[in-house]
N, C-alpha and C positions, 0 to 999 in steps of 0.2 A: 496945803491941799494937794499940790502936785505930787508929793511923796506917796499919797494913797493911790494915785493913778499908776505909779510905777509898778506896784504889786498886782494890779488888775489883770494884765494879760495872763499871768500864771494861773490865777483863779479861773479865768475863762477856759484855759487849756485843760485844767483838771475836770471841769464840768463837761467839756466836749468829749473827753475820754469815756464818759459813761453812756454816750449815745451811739447806737448803731454798732456795727462790726468794726473792730480795730485791727490794723495790720502794722507790722514793723518792716521798714525798708531793709532789704538785704544788700543793696548797692546804691550808689549815687545815680540819679536820673536827671537829665537836662531836658526840659519840655521842648518838644519838636514842633508844636503848633499852639495857637492861641487858646485852645480849650484844654490843653494839658497843664500839669503842674510839675514843677521841679522839686526834688527832695534829695536828702543826703542819707547815706548808709546809717542805720540806727534810728532815723526819724520814725515817729508814730504817725500813721495815717488813720484818721477816725471818721466815723459816719460813712463807711464804705458800702457801696452797692455795685454789684456786677452790672455792666451795661451790654456787653456782648463778649464773645469768646476771646479771652486774653486781656480784657480791659475792665477797669473799675473806675468809679468816681469816688472821690474822698477829699478830706480836708487834712492838709499837713499840719499837725499839731504845733510844730515849732513856729511856722510862719503865718498860720491862719488862712492860707490860700487854698482854694478848692478847685478841682479840675479832674481830668481823666489821667489815669496812670496805668502802666503795663502791669498786669497781675503777676508776671514772672519775676518782677523786681521786689516783691513783698511776700511776707509770710504771715499767716494768722497769728496774732499776739494772744497769749493765754492770760 
């Protein structure tokens, strides 16, 4: 039964990619505050929403963590 749980996160990540706007990280970013999220170059950030000039909220697909991120570290994924 545990083997089926091993594949579950990947299935969840695939579903998350279909919700909201998706961005791809251009650089590594280390969270500077509790409400921010860290990510690595190449990560996909899903369910993104702009919150104010220069900042978005989103979920890092690789980690499942959600928080604020700088908009200039990501680009819209096609």
